[in-house]
PyMOL commands that place a pseudoatom at each C-alpha (Angstrom):
pseudoatom trace, name=CA, resn=MET, resi=1, chain=A, elem=C, hetatm=0, pos=[18.239, -3.990, 5.472]
pseudoatom trace, name=CA, resn=LYS, resi=2, chain=A, elem=C, hetatm=0, pos=[16.330, -0.810, 4.683]
pseudoatom trace, name=CA, resn=ILE, resi=3, chain=A, elem=C, hetatm=0, pos=[12.625, -0.720, 3.801]
pseudoatom trace, name=CA, resn=LEU, resi=4, chain=A, elem=C, hetatm=0, pos=[10.375, 2.202, 2.899]
pseudoatom trace, name=CA, resn=VAL, resi=5, chain=A, elem=C, hetatm=0, pos=[6.730, 2.039, 4.056]
pseudoatom trace, name=CA, resn=VAL, resi=6, chain=A, elem=C, hetatm=0, pos=[4.344, 4.364, 2.212]
pseudoatom trace, name=CA, resn=ASP, resi=7, chain=A, elem=C, hetatm=0, pos=[0.854, 4.789, 3.709]
pseudoatom trace, name=CA, resn=ASP, resi=8, chain=A, elem=C, hetatm=0, pos=[-1.161, 7.850, 4.675]
pseudoatom trace, name=CA, resn=HIS, resi=9, chain=A, elem=C, hetatm=0, pos=[-2.323, 6.279, 7.960]
pseudoatom trace, name=CA, resn=ALA, resi=10, chain=A, elem=C, hetatm=0, pos=[0.230, 6.670, 10.766]
pseudoatom trace, name=CA, resn=LEU, resi=11, chain=A, elem=C, hetatm=0, pos=[-1.114, 3.690, 12.705]
pseudoatom trace, name=CA, resn=VAL, resi=12, chain=A, elem=C, hetatm=0, pos=[-0.687, 1.440, 9.658]
pseudoatom trace, name=CA, resn=ARG, resi=13, chain=A, elem=C, hetatm=0, pos=[2.884, 2.642, 9.150]
pseudoatom trace, name=CA, resn=GLU, resi=14, chain=A, elem=C, hetatm=0, pos=[3.751, 2.151, 12.831]
pseudoatom trace, name=CA, resn=GLY, resi=15, chain=A, elem=C, hetatm=0, pos=[2.195, -1.304, 12.822]
pseudoatom trace, name=CA, resn=LEU, resi=16, chain=A, elem=C, hetatm=0, pos=[4.165, -2.330, 9.753]
pseudoatom trace, name=CA, resn=CYS, resi=17, chain=A, elem=C, hetatm=0, pos=[7.356, -0.980, 11.312]
pseudoatom trace, name=CA, resn=GLN, resi=18, chain=A, elem=C, hetatm=0, pos=[6.868, -3.287, 14.281]
pseudoatom trace, name=CA, resn=VAL, resi=19, chain=A, elem=C, hetatm=0, pos=[6.089, -6.291, 12.106]
pseudoatom trace, name=CA, resn=LEU, resi=20, chain=A, elem=C, hetatm=0, pos=[9.063, -5.698, 9.816]
pseudoatom trace, name=CA, resn=GLN, resi=21, chain=A, elem=C, hetatm=0, pos=[11.492, -5.979, 12.719]
pseudoatom trace, name=CA, resn=GLY, resi=22, chain=A, elem=C, hetatm=0, pos=[10.937, -9.733, 12.515]
pseudoatom trace, name=CA, resn=LEU, resi=23, chain=A, elem=C, hetatm=0, pos=[11.858, -9.948, 8.842]
pseudoatom trace, name=CA, resn=ASP, resi=24, chain=A, elem=C, hetatm=0, pos=[15.454, -11.084, 9.362]
pseudoatom trace, name=CA, resn=PRO, resi=25, chain=A, elem=C, hetatm=0, pos=[16.642, -12.176, 12.818]
pseudoatom trace, name=CA, resn=LEU, resi=26, chain=A, elem=C, hetatm=0, pos=[20.264, -11.907, 11.668]
pseudoatom trace, name=CA, resn=GLU, resi=27, chain=A, elem=C, hetatm=0, pos=[20.043, -8.347, 10.328]
pseudoatom trace, name=CA, resn=THR, resi=28, chain=A, elem=C, hetatm=0, pos=[18.633, -5.100, 11.686]
pseudoatom trace, name=CA, resn=THR, resi=29, chain=A, elem=C, hetatm=0, pos=[15.738, -3.773, 9.620]
pseudoatom trace, name=CA, resn=HIS, resi=30, chain=A, elem=C, hetatm=0, pos=[15.639, 0.005, 9.243]
pseudoatom trace, name=CA, resn=VAL, resi=31, chain=A, elem=C, hetatm=0, pos=[12.215, 1.308, 8.251]
pseudoatom trace, name=CA, resn=LEU, resi=32, chain=A, elem=C, hetatm=0, pos=[11.613, 4.685, 6.643]
pseudoatom trace, name=CA, resn=GLN, resi=33, chain=A, elem=C, hetatm=0, pos=[8.096, 6.136, 6.544]
pseudoatom trace, name=CA, resn=ALA, resi=34, chain=A, elem=C, hetatm=0, pos=[6.201, 8.346, 4.116]
pseudoatom trace, name=CA, resn=ALA, resi=35, chain=A, elem=C, hetatm=0, pos=[2.573, 9.474, 4.079]
pseudoatom trace, name=CA, resn=THR, resi=36, chain=A, elem=C, hetatm=0, pos=[2.553, 10.402, 0.383]
pseudoatom trace, name=CA, resn=CYS, resi=37, chain=A, elem=C, hetatm=0, pos=[4.077, 9.091, -2.809]
pseudoatom trace, name=CA, resn=THR, resi=38, chain=A, elem=C, hetatm=0, pos=[5.829, 12.411, -3.369]
pseudoatom trace, name=CA, resn=ARG, resi=39, chain=A, elem=C, hetatm=0, pos=[7.609, 12.119, -0.030]
pseudoatom trace, name=CA, resn=ALA, resi=40, chain=A, elem=C, hetatm=0, pos=[8.388, 8.457, -0.731]
pseudoatom trace, name=CA, resn=LEU, resi=41, chain=A, elem=C, hetatm=0, pos=[10.124, 9.352, -3.978]
pseudoatom trace, name=CA, resn=GLU, resi=42, chain=A, elem=C, hetatm=0, pos=[12.163, 11.981, -2.156]
pseudoatom trace, name=CA, resn=LEU, resi=43, chain=A, elem=C, hetatm=0, pos=[13.262, 9.426, 0.439]
pseudoatom trace, name=CA, resn=ALA, resi=44, chain=A, elem=C, hetatm=0, pos=[14.128, 6.902, -2.270]
pseudoatom trace, name=CA, resn=HIS, resi=45, chain=A, elem=C, hetatm=0, pos=[16.277, 9.511, -3.997]
pseudoatom trace, name=CA, resn=PHE, resi=46, chain=A, elem=C, hetatm=0, pos=[18.251, 10.220, -0.834]
pseudoatom trace, name=CA, resn=ASN, resi=47, chain=A, elem=C, hetatm=0, pos=[18.457, 6.548, 0.217]
pseudoatom trace, name=CA, resn=PRO, resi=48, chain=A, elem=C, hetatm=0, pos=[19.897, 4.631, -2.758]
pseudoatom trace, name=CA, resn=ASP, resi=49, chain=A, elem=C, hetatm=0, pos=[20.530, 1.639, -0.478]
pseudoatom trace, name=CA, resn=LEU, resi=50, chain=A, elem=C, hetatm=0, pos=[16.817, 0.843, -0.081]
pseudoatom trace, name=CA, resn=ASP, resi=51, chain=A, elem=C, hetatm=0, pos=[16.051, -2.865, -0.392]
pseudoatom trace, name=CA, resn=LEU, resi=52, chain=A, elem=C, hetatm=0, pos=[12.257, -2.765, -0.685]
pseudoatom trace, name=CA, resn=VAL, resi=53, chain=A, elem=C, hetatm=0, pos=[9.244, -0.427, -0.868]
pseudoatom trace, name=CA, resn=LEU, resi=54, chain=A, elem=C, hetatm=0, pos=[5.769, -1.178, 0.529]
pseudoatom trace, name=CA, resn=LEU, resi=55, chain=A, elem=C, hetatm=0, pos=[3.456, 1.167, -1.367]
pseudoatom trace, name=CA, resn=ASP, resi=56, chain=A, elem=C, hetatm=0, pos=[-0.203, 1.705, -0.466]
pseudoatom trace, name=CA, resn=TYR, resi=57, chain=A, elem=C, hetatm=0, pos=[-2.642, 1.562, -3.378]
pseudoatom trace, name=CA, resn=LEU, resi=58, chain=A, elem=C, hetatm=0, pos=[-4.694, 4.551, -2.155]
pseudoatom trace, name=CA, resn=LEU, resi=59, chain=A, elem=C, hetatm=0, pos=[-2.621, 7.640, -1.363]
pseudoatom trace, name=CA, resn=PRO, resi=60, chain=A, elem=C, hetatm=0, pos=[-3.730, 11.273, -1.000]
pseudoatom trace, name=CA, resn=ASP, resi=61, chain=A, elem=C, hetatm=0, pos=[-1.475, 12.692, -3.709]
pseudoatom trace, name=CA, resn=MET, resi=62, chain=A, elem=C, hetatm=0, pos=[-1.650, 9.989, -6.389]
pseudoatom trace, name=CA, resn=ASN, resi=63, chain=A, elem=C, hetatm=0, pos=[-2.869, 6.497, -7.156]
pseudoatom trace, name=CA, resn=GLY, resi=64, chain=A, elem=C, hetatm=0, pos=[-0.474, 3.793, -6.006]
pseudoatom trace, name=CA, resn=LEU, resi=65, chain=A, elem=C, hetatm=0, pos=[-0.178, 2.396, -9.527]
pseudoatom trace, name=CA, resn=ALA, resi=66, chain=A, elem=C, hetatm=0, pos=[0.883, 5.814, -10.800]
pseudoatom trace, name=CA, resn=GLY, resi=67, chain=A, elem=C, hetatm=0, pos=[3.481, 5.874, -8.037]
pseudoatom trace, name=CA, resn=LEU, resi=68, chain=A, elem=C, hetatm=0, pos=[4.586, 2.375, -9.030]
pseudoatom trace, name=CA, resn=GLU, resi=69, chain=A, elem=C, hetatm=0, pos=[5.242, 3.560, -12.581]
pseudoatom trace, name=CA, resn=ILE, resi=70, chain=A, elem=C, hetatm=0, pos=[7.342, 6.480, -11.345]
pseudoatom trace, name=CA, resn=PHE, resi=71, chain=A, elem=C, hetatm=0, pos=[9.354, 4.212, -9.039]
pseudoatom trace, name=CA, resn=GLY, resi=72, chain=A, elem=C, hetatm=0, pos=[9.952, 1.913, -12.016]
pseudoatom trace, name=CA, resn=GLN, resi=73, chain=A, elem=C, hetatm=0, pos=[11.232, 4.803, -14.105]
pseudoatom trace, name=CA, resn=ARG, resi=74, chain=A, elem=C, hetatm=0, pos=[13.471, 6.339, -11.439]
pseudoatom trace, name=CA, resn=HIS, resi=75, chain=A, elem=C, hetatm=0, pos=[14.519, 3.241, -9.487]
pseudoatom trace, name=CA, resn=PRO, resi=76, chain=A, elem=C, hetatm=0, pos=[14.110, 0.203, -11.770]
pseudoatom trace, name=CA, resn=GLU, resi=77, chain=A, elem=C, hetatm=0, pos=[16.375, -1.863, -9.531]
pseudoatom trace, name=CA, resn=LEU, resi=78, chain=A, elem=C, hetatm=0, pos=[14.137, -1.401, -6.472]
pseudoatom trace, name=CA, resn=PRO, resi=79, chain=A, elem=C, hetatm=0, pos=[11.392, -3.981, -5.773]
pseudoatom trace, name=CA, resn=VAL, resi=80, chain=A, elem=C, hetatm=0, pos=[8.032, -2.365, -4.972]
pseudoatom trace, name=CA, resn=VAL, resi=81, chain=A, elem=C, hetatm=0, pos=[5.187, -4.235, -3.268]
pseudoatom trace, name=CA, resn=ILE, resi=82, chain=A, elem=C, hetatm=0, pos=[1.655, -2.853, -3.519]
pseudoatom trace, name=CA, resn=LEU, resi=83, chain=A, elem=C, hetatm=0, pos=[-0.457, -2.843, -0.334]
pseudoatom trace, name=CA, resn=SER, resi=84, chain=A, elem=C, hetatm=0, pos=[-4.234, -2.774, -0.637]
pseudoatom trace, name=CA, resn=GLY, resi=85, chain=A, elem=C, hetatm=0, pos=[-7.335, -3.287, 1.440]
pseudoatom trace, name=CA, resn=SER, resi=86, chain=A, elem=C, hetatm=0, pos=[-8.631, -5.811, -1.093]
pseudoatom trace, name=CA, resn=ALA, resi=87, chain=A, elem=C, hetatm=0, pos=[-7.385, -7.927, -3.987]
pseudoatom trace, name=CA, resn=ASN, resi=88, chain=A, elem=C, hetatm=0, pos=[-9.408, -6.589, -6.903]
pseudoatom trace, name=CA, resn=PRO, resi=89, chain=A, elem=C, hetatm=0, pos=[-8.369, -8.778, -9.879]
pseudoatom trace, name=CA, resn=THR, resi=90, chain=A, elem=C, hetatm=0, pos=[-8.019, -5.853, -12.265]
pseudoatom trace, name=CA, resn=VAL, resi=91, chain=A, elem=C, hetatm=0, pos=[-5.886, -3.873, -9.812]
pseudoatom trace, name=CA, resn=VAL, resi=92, chain=A, elem=C, hetatm=0, pos=[-3.710, -6.907, -9.044]
pseudoatom trace, name=CA, resn=GLN, resi=93, chain=A, elem=C, hetatm=0, pos=[-3.099, -7.556, -12.740]
pseudoatom trace, name=CA, resn=GLN, resi=94, chain=A, elem=C, hetatm=0, pos=[-2.365, -3.891, -13.420]
pseudoatom trace, name=CA, resn=ALA, resi=95, chain=A, elem=C, hetatm=0, pos=[0.134, -3.834, -10.559]
pseudoatom trace, name=CA, resn=MET, resi=96, chain=A, elem=C, hetatm=0, pos=[1.932, -6.980, -11.708]
pseudoatom trace, name=CA, resn=GLU, resi=97, chain=A, elem=C, hetatm=0, pos=[2.031, -5.860, -15.338]
pseudoatom trace, name=CA, resn=LEU, resi=98, chain=A, elem=C, hetatm=0, pos=[3.426, -2.488, -14.298]
pseudoatom trace, name=CA, resn=GLY, resi=99, chain=A, elem=C, hetatm=0, pos=[6.327, -4.234, -12.599]
pseudoatom trace, name=CA, resn=ALA, resi=100, chain=A, elem=C, hetatm=0, pos=[5.274, -4.711, -8.968]
pseudoatom trace, name=CA, resn=ALA, resi=101, chain=A, elem=C, hetatm=0, pos=[7.328, -7.339, -7.185]
pseudoatom trace, name=CA, resn=GLY, resi=102, chain=A, elem=C, hetatm=0, pos=[4.209, -8.376, -5.303]
pseudoatom trace, name=CA, resn=PHE, resi=103, chain=A, elem=C, hetatm=0, pos=[0.698, -7.519, -4.188]
pseudoatom trace, name=CA, resn=VAL, resi=104, chain=A, elem=C, hetatm=0, pos=[-0.274, -7.934, -0.522]
pseudoatom trace, name=CA, resn=THR, resi=105, chain=A, elem=C, hetatm=0, pos=[-3.608, -7.275, 1.183]
pseudoatom trace, name=CA, resn=LYS, resi=106, chain=A, elem=C, hetatm=0, pos=[-3.695, -5.467, 4.519]
pseudoatom trace, name=CA, resn=SER, resi=107, chain=A, elem=C, hetatm=0, pos=[-5.802, -8.274, 5.934]
pseudoatom trace, name=CA, resn=SER, resi=108, chain=A, elem=C, hetatm=0, pos=[-2.794, -10.624, 5.775]
pseudoatom trace, name=CA, resn=LEU, resi=109, chain=A, elem=C, hetatm=0, pos=[-1.450, -12.051, 9.023]
pseudoatom trace, name=CA, resn=SER, resi=110, chain=A, elem=C, hetatm=0, pos=[1.935, -10.787, 10.215]
pseudoatom trace, name=CA, resn=ASP, resi=111, chain=A, elem=C, hetatm=0, pos=[3.666, -14.129, 9.603]
pseudoatom trace, name=CA, resn=THR, resi=112, chain=A, elem=C, hetatm=0, pos=[2.144, -14.338, 6.137]
pseudoatom trace, name=CA, resn=LEU, resi=113, chain=A, elem=C, hetatm=0, pos=[3.391, -10.849, 5.301]
pseudoatom trace, name=CA, resn=LEU, resi=114, chain=A, elem=C, hetatm=0, pos=[6.914, -11.606, 6.534]
pseudoatom trace, name=CA, resn=ASN, resi=115, chain=A, elem=C, hetatm=0, pos=[7.096, -14.888, 4.604]
pseudoatom trace, name=CA, resn=THR, resi=116, chain=A, elem=C, hetatm=0, pos=[5.850, -13.109, 1.496]
pseudoatom trace, name=CA, resn=LEU, resi=117, chain=A, elem=C, hetatm=0, pos=[8.444, -10.352, 1.791]
pseudoatom trace, name=CA, resn=ARG, resi=118, chain=A, elem=C, hetatm=0, pos=[11.223, -12.901, 2.336]
pseudoatom trace, name=CA, resn=ARG, resi=119, chain=A, elem=C, hetatm=0, pos=[10.228, -14.614, -0.893]
pseudoatom trace, name=CA, resn=ILE, resi=120, chain=A, elem=C, hetatm=0, pos=[10.127, -11.304, -2.754]
pseudoatom trace, name=CA, resn=LEU, resi=121, chain=A, elem=C, hetatm=0, pos=[13.541, -10.308, -1.412]
pseudoatom trace, name=CA, resn=ALA, resi=122, chain=A, elem=C, hetatm=0, pos=[14.790, -13.677, -2.660]
pseudoatom trace, name=CA, resn=GLY, resi=123, chain=A, elem=C, hetatm=0, pos=[13.661, -12.725, -6.155]
pseudoatom trace, name=CA, resn=GLU, resi=124, chain=A, elem=C, hetatm=0, pos=[10.213, -14.319, -6.383]
pseudoatom trace, name=CA, resn=LEU, resi=125, chain=A, elem=C, hetatm=0, pos=[7.051, -12.612, -7.567]
pseudoatom trace, name=CA, resn=PHE, resi=126, chain=A, elem=C, hetatm=0, pos=[4.041, -12.777, -5.272]
pseudoatom trace, name=CA, resn=GLN, resi=127, chain=A, elem=C, hetatm=0, pos=[0.348, -12.237, -5.812]
pseudoatom trace, name=CA, resn=PRO, resi=128, chain=A, elem=C, hetatm=0, pos=[-2.748, -13.266, -3.811]
pseudoatom trace, name=CA, resn=ALA, resi=129, chain=A, elem=C, hetatm=0, pos=[-3.264, -17.043, -3.784]
pseudoatom trace, name=CA, resn=ASP, resi=130, chain=A, elem=C, hetatm=0, pos=[-6.815, -16.776, -5.118]
pseudoatom trace, name=CA, resn=PHE, resi=131, chain=A, elem=C, hetatm=0, pos=[-5.901, -14.403, -7.946]
pseudoatom trace, name=CA, resn=SER, resi=132, chain=A, elem=C, hetatm=0, pos=[-6.633, -15.617, -11.469]
pseudoatom trace, name=CA, resn=PRO, resi=133, chain=A, elem=C, hetatm=0, pos=[-5.103, -13.506, -14.282]
pseudoatom trace, name=CA, resn=LEU, resi=134, chain=A, elem=C, hetatm=0, pos=[-7.620, -11.864, -16.587]
pseudoatom trace, name=CA, resn=SER, resi=135, chain=A, elem=C, hetatm=0, pos=[-7.933, -13.256, -20.097]
pseudoatom trace, name=CA, resn=GLN, resi=136, chain=A, elem=C, hetatm=0, pos=[-6.559, -10.057, -21.648]
pseudoatom trace, name=CA, resn=PRO, resi=137, chain=A, elem=C, hetatm=0, pos=[-3.494, -8.067, -20.556]
pseudoatom trace, name=CA, resn=VAL, resi=138, chain=A, elem=C, hetatm=0, pos=[-4.235, -4.727, -18.916]
pseudoatom trace, name=CA, resn=ALA, resi=139, chain=A, elem=C, hetatm=0, pos=[-0.960, -2.896, -19.398]
pseudoatom trace, name=CA, resn=GLY, resi=140, chain=A, elem=C, hetatm=0, pos=[2.727, -2.965, -19.962]
pseudoatom trace, name=CA, resn=LEU, resi=141, chain=A, elem=C, hetatm=0, pos=[3.914, -6.578, -19.772]
pseudoatom trace, name=CA, resn=GLN, resi=142, chain=A, elem=C, hetatm=0, pos=[3.351, -7.467, -23.402]
pseudoatom trace, name=CA, resn=SER, resi=143, chain=A, elem=C, hetatm=0, pos=[6.614, -8.608, -24.945]
pseudoatom trace, name=CA, resn=LYS, resi=144, chain=A, elem=C, hetatm=0, pos=[8.196, -6.205, -27.410]
pseudoatom trace, name=CA, resn=LEU, resi=145, chain=A, elem=C, hetatm=0, pos=[10.904, -8.612, -28.566]
pseudoatom trace, name=CA, resn=THR, resi=146, chain=A, elem=C, hetatm=0, pos=[10.533, -10.664, -31.720]
pseudoatom trace, name=CA, resn=THR, resi=147, chain=A, elem=C, hetatm=0, pos=[14.127, -11.937, -31.939]
pseudoatom trace, name=CA, resn=PRO, resi=148, chain=A, elem=C, hetatm=0, pos=[16.486, -13.257, -29.227]
pseudoatom trace, name=CA, resn=PRO, resi=149, chain=A, elem=C, hetatm=0, pos=[18.181, -10.412, -27.327]
pseudoatom trace, name=CA, resn=VAL, resi=150, chain=A, elem=C, hetatm=0, pos=[21.938, -10.029, -27.682]
pseudoatom trace, name=CA, resn=LEU, resi=151, chain=A, elem=C, hetatm=0, pos=[23.832, -9.475, -24.416]
pseudoatom trace, name=CA, resn=SER, resi=152, chain=A, elem=C, hetatm=0, pos=[27.526, -9.199, -23.692]
pseudoatom trace, name=CA, resn=PRO, resi=153, chain=A, elem=C, hetatm=0, pos=[29.075, -11.847, -21.396]
pseudoatom trace, name=CA, resn=ARG, resi=154, chain=A, elem=C, hetatm=0, pos=[29.115, -9.388, -18.479]
pseudoatom trace, name=CA, resn=GLN, resi=155, chain=A, elem=C, hetatm=0, pos=[25.503, -8.361, -19.114]
pseudoatom trace, name=CA, resn=GLN, resi=156, chain=A, elem=C, hetatm=0, pos=[24.574, -12.046, -19.017]
pseudoatom trace, name=CA, resn=ASP, resi=157, chain=A, elem=C, hetatm=0, pos=[26.358, -12.395, -15.679]
pseudoatom trace, name=CA, resn=VAL, resi=158, chain=A, elem=C, hetatm=0, pos=[24.436, -9.466, -14.220]
pseudoatom trace, name=CA, resn=LEU, resi=159, chain=A, elem=C, hetatm=0, pos=[21.143, -10.659, -15.721]
pseudoatom trace, name=CA, resn=LEU, resi=160, chain=A, elem=C, hetatm=0, pos=[21.387, -14.133, -14.201]
pseudoatom trace, name=CA, resn=LEU, resi=161, chain=A, elem=C, hetatm=0, pos=[22.043, -12.668, -10.759]
pseudoatom trace, name=CA, resn=LEU, resi=162, chain=A, elem=C, hetatm=0, pos=[19.158, -10.227, -11.271]
pseudoatom trace, name=CA, resn=ILE, resi=163, chain=A, elem=C, hetatm=0, pos=[16.835, -13.130, -12.162]
pseudoatom trace, name=CA, resn=ASN, resi=164, chain=A, elem=C, hetatm=0, pos=[17.893, -14.868, -8.957]
pseudoatom trace, name=CA, resn=GLY, resi=165, chain=A, elem=C, hetatm=0, pos=[16.753, -11.854, -6.967]
pseudoatom trace, name=CA, resn=LEU, resi=166, chain=A, elem=C, hetatm=0, pos=[20.095, -10.366, -5.974]
pseudoatom trace, name=CA, resn=THR, resi=167, chain=A, elem=C, hetatm=0, pos=[20.143, -6.649, -5.246]
pseudoatom trace, name=CA, resn=ASN, resi=168, chain=A, elem=C, hetatm=0, pos=[22.605, -4.312, -6.968]
pseudoatom trace, name=CA, resn=ARG, resi=169, chain=A, elem=C, hetatm=0, pos=[24.741, -4.353, -3.837]
pseudoatom trace, name=CA, resn=GLN, resi=170, chain=A, elem=C, hetatm=0, pos=[24.848, -8.162, -3.829]
pseudoatom trace, name=CA, resn=ILE, resi=171, chain=A, elem=C, hetatm=0, pos=[25.672, -8.220, -7.546]
pseudoatom trace, name=CA, resn=CYS, resi=172, chain=A, elem=C, hetatm=0, pos=[28.560, -5.831, -6.873]
pseudoatom trace, name=CA, resn=GLU, resi=173, chain=A, elem=C, hetatm=0, pos=[29.918, -8.203, -4.235]
pseudoatom trace, name=CA, resn=ARG, resi=174, chain=A, elem=C, hetatm=0, pos=[29.419, -11.365, -6.298]
pseudoatom trace, name=CA, resn=LEU, resi=175, chain=A, elem=C, hetatm=0, pos=[31.030, -9.991, -9.456]
pseudoatom trace, name=CA, resn=SER, resi=176, chain=A, elem=C, hetatm=0, pos=[33.541, -7.629, -7.804]
pseudoatom trace, name=CA, resn=LEU, resi=177, chain=A, elem=C, hetatm=0, pos=[32.120, -4.648, -9.690]
pseudoatom trace, name=CA, resn=GLY, resi=178, chain=A, elem=C, hetatm=0, pos=[31.524, -1.039, -8.648]
pseudoatom trace, name=CA, resn=SER, resi=179, chain=A, elem=C, hetatm=0, pos=[27.999, 0.153, -7.928]
pseudoatom trace, name=CA, resn=GLU, resi=180, chain=A, elem=C, hetatm=0, pos=[27.906, 2.533, -10.901]
pseudoatom trace, name=CA, resn=THR, resi=181, chain=A, elem=C, hetatm=0, pos=[29.050, -0.252, -13.222]
pseudoatom trace, name=CA, resn=VAL, resi=182, chain=A, elem=C, hetatm=0, pos=[26.272, -2.540, -12.013]
pseudoatom trace, name=CA, resn=LYS, resi=183, chain=A, elem=C, hetatm=0, pos=[23.671, 0.226, -12.379]
pseudoatom trace, name=CA, resn=PHE, resi=184, chain=A, elem=C, hetatm=0, pos=[24.923, 0.816, -15.928]
pseudoatom trace, name=CA, resn=HIS, resi=185, chain=A, elem=C, hetatm=0, pos=[24.564, -2.876, -16.801]
pseudoatom trace, name=CA, resn=VAL, resi=186, chain=A, elem=C, hetatm=0, pos=[21.099, -3.137, -15.207]
pseudoatom trace, name=CA, resn=SER, resi=187, chain=A, elem=C, hetatm=0, pos=[19.890, -0.070, -17.113]
pseudoatom trace, name=CA, resn=ASN, resi=188, chain=A, elem=C, hetatm=0, pos=[21.161, -1.530, -20.395]
pseudoatom trace, name=CA, resn=ILE, resi=189, chain=A, elem=C, hetatm=0, pos=[19.534, -4.885, -19.653]
pseudoatom trace, name=CA, resn=LEU, resi=190, chain=A, elem=C, hetatm=0, pos=[16.185, -3.184, -19.070]
pseudoatom trace, name=CA, resn=ARG, resi=191, chain=A, elem=C, hetatm=0, pos=[16.587, -1.269, -22.334]
pseudoatom trace, name=CA, resn=ILE, resi=192, chain=A, elem=C, hetatm=0, pos=[17.466, -4.437, -24.269]
pseudoatom trace, name=CA, resn=PHE, resi=193, chain=A, elem=C, hetatm=0, pos=[14.402, -6.272, -22.960]
pseudoatom trace, name=CA, resn=GLY, resi=194, chain=A, elem=C, hetatm=0, pos=[12.116, -3.271, -23.370]
pseudoatom trace, name=CA, resn=ALA, resi=195, chain=A, elem=C, hetatm=0, pos=[11.350, -3.375, -19.645]
pseudoatom trace, name=CA, resn=SER, resi=196, chain=A, elem=C, hetatm=0, pos=[10.755, -0.581, -17.166]
pseudoatom trace, name=CA, resn=THR, resi=197, chain=A, elem=C, hetatm=0, pos=[11.546, -2.622, -14.037]
pseudoatom trace, name=CA, resn=ARG, resi=198, chain=A, elem=C, hetatm=0, pos=[13.828, -5.465, -12.960]
pseudoatom trace, name=CA, resn=THR, resi=199, chain=A, elem=C, hetatm=0, pos=[10.771, -7.668, -12.503]
pseudoatom trace, name=CA, resn=GLN, resi=200, chain=A, elem=C, hetatm=0, pos=[9.677, -7.217, -16.108]
pseudoatom trace, name=CA, resn=ALA, resi=201, chain=A, elem=C, hetatm=0, pos=[13.223, -7.796, -17.375]
pseudoatom trace, name=CA, resn=ALA, resi=202, chain=A, elem=C, hetatm=0, pos=[13.520, -11.019, -15.356]
pseudoatom trace, name=CA, resn=LEU, resi=203, chain=A, elem=C, hetatm=0, pos=[10.213, -12.350, -16.673]
pseudoatom trace, name=CA, resn=GLU, resi=204, chain=A, elem=C, hetatm=0, pos=[11.146, -11.514, -20.244]
pseudoatom trace, name=CA, resn=ALA, resi=205, chain=A, elem=C, hetatm=0, pos=[14.609, -13.079, -19.844]
pseudoatom trace, name=CA, resn=LYS, resi=206, chain=A, elem=C, hetatm=0, pos=[13.076, -16.315, -18.558]
pseudoatom trace, name=CA, resn=ARG, resi=207, chain=A, elem=C, hetatm=0, pos=[10.766, -16.320, -21.579]
pseudoatom trace, name=CA, resn=TRP, resi=208, chain=A, elem=C, hetatm=0, pos=[13.861, -16.277, -23.789]
pseudoatom trace, name=CA, resn=GLY, resi=209, chain=A, elem=C, hetatm=0, pos=[15.430, -19.197, -21.944]
pseudoatom trace, name=CA, resn=TYR, resi=210, chain=A, elem=C, hetatm=0, pos=[17.841, -17.593, -19.505]
pseudoatom trace, name=CA, resn=ASP, resi=211, chain=A, elem=C, hetatm=0, pos=[18.417, -20.118, -16.735]
pseudoatom trace, name=CA, resn=PRO, resi=212, chain=A, elem=C, hetatm=0, pos=[18.070, -18.600, -13.235]
pseudoatom trace, name=CA, resn=VAL, resi=213, chain=A, elem=C, hetatm=0, pos=[20.041, -21.517, -11.760]
pseudoatom trace, name=CA, resn=SER, resi=214, chain=A, elem=C, hetatm=0, pos=[23.259, -20.735, -13.627]
pseudoatom trace, name=CA, resn=VAL, resi=215, chain=A, elem=C, hetatm=0, pos=[24.528, -18.112, -11.187]
pseudoatom trace, name=CA, resn=PRO, resi=216, chain=A, elem=C, hetatm=0, pos=[27.967, -16.773, -12.170]
pseudoatom trace, name=CA, resn=GLU, resi=217, chain=A, elem=C, hetatm=0, pos=[30.910, -15.997, -9.933]
pseudoatom trace, name=CA, resn=SER, resi=218, chain=A, elem=C, hetatm=0, pos=[33.385, -13.164, -10.439]
pseudoatom trace, name=CA, resn=ARG, resi=219, chain=A, elem=C, hetatm=0, pos=[35.321, -13.502, -13.704]
for i in range(1, 219): cmd.bond("trace and resi %d" % i, "trace and resi %d" % (i + 1))
show_as sticks, trace
zoom trace
């Protein structure tokens, strides 16, 4: 497993690196570090096998939400979790509507963080337990579809695995497809649902009745 930690404080990055070693006792966790969003995007470009990004909300070169949008545009298949010193309701809602896979406060206990990340890696969305969505949407997650989307049988296969939280690599293995083929299908699925991230596509697909339990095998 490979995770990218983005925070401008070296002690925070080092601390997270130590904590993340306990994420999966059966698999070695490799942690990459970046102090800026610009550097993080460079590392993501050269490490297409990343499984997760932990992105600080306050960075010296750009706001974390701006970085989240760029990650969604360049790496829509990559789950990004926002880290913040506090759970401001407006910021949490903006992050989730912009496609964050989760929002975690830095005050969280190590075990809580690890359990949260395990759930996110399994395909769940996570936000602070005491967060109540605002009455009006802030950005981005408003549905653009007015009629049921039309997907090919193979796109449906990929979508159902995506909803269940499988990574592109796992989808390749499950469906016996090449990595470029899976990326092509994921990109088309995002376009069909008018989504900029996998998270948004999964939420929109569930709204249209796609069953996350019906996981396909290789045809």
